[in-house]
C-alpha angles and dihedrals in degrees: 000000000000125000123203126201090203116195124161117252141161115244113269128167097270095041126102117247124226089260089051093056092044094053091050090052095046089051095049091049090057130064088314090068090067093065108019146046118219123205122187115205110201112164119161090202091061117107108271089234090065095034121161122341142177125223121199119203128188110237110277094015122119094198124068118246098195136019136186137187140177114256105185106296095350136075112227114210123194142172103245092190094053100027090234124139110227095193149274122287135189093235142019090243092059094043089051092048090057087064091063120078117250119282089253087064093052099076089141137354090241093059093042100053100059093048094051091045093054097043 
């Protein structure tokens, strides 16, 4: 289940849009909600260079495995547990989709969950 730290803010370049937030919540309410917890950090007092960001935790873990943030018109996705950038994407939905294995790997949810939780 997704948690939002919802604080009002005016849109600035490194802040999530309403669509960004909706896409993140929609993703977290789907299959991803079976194996992860998504938290959106949106604090208008935060330095603009840092801006808003999302942390994605595997269930039962206290450290985030993935993170994403808006950088101008792109969404930056990284592996928090490895310190590796995974790329820039045009939308939150596309960035979050990159976390999931390919459709060929999703023959069943039962097979999918253990591989994602171990990665």
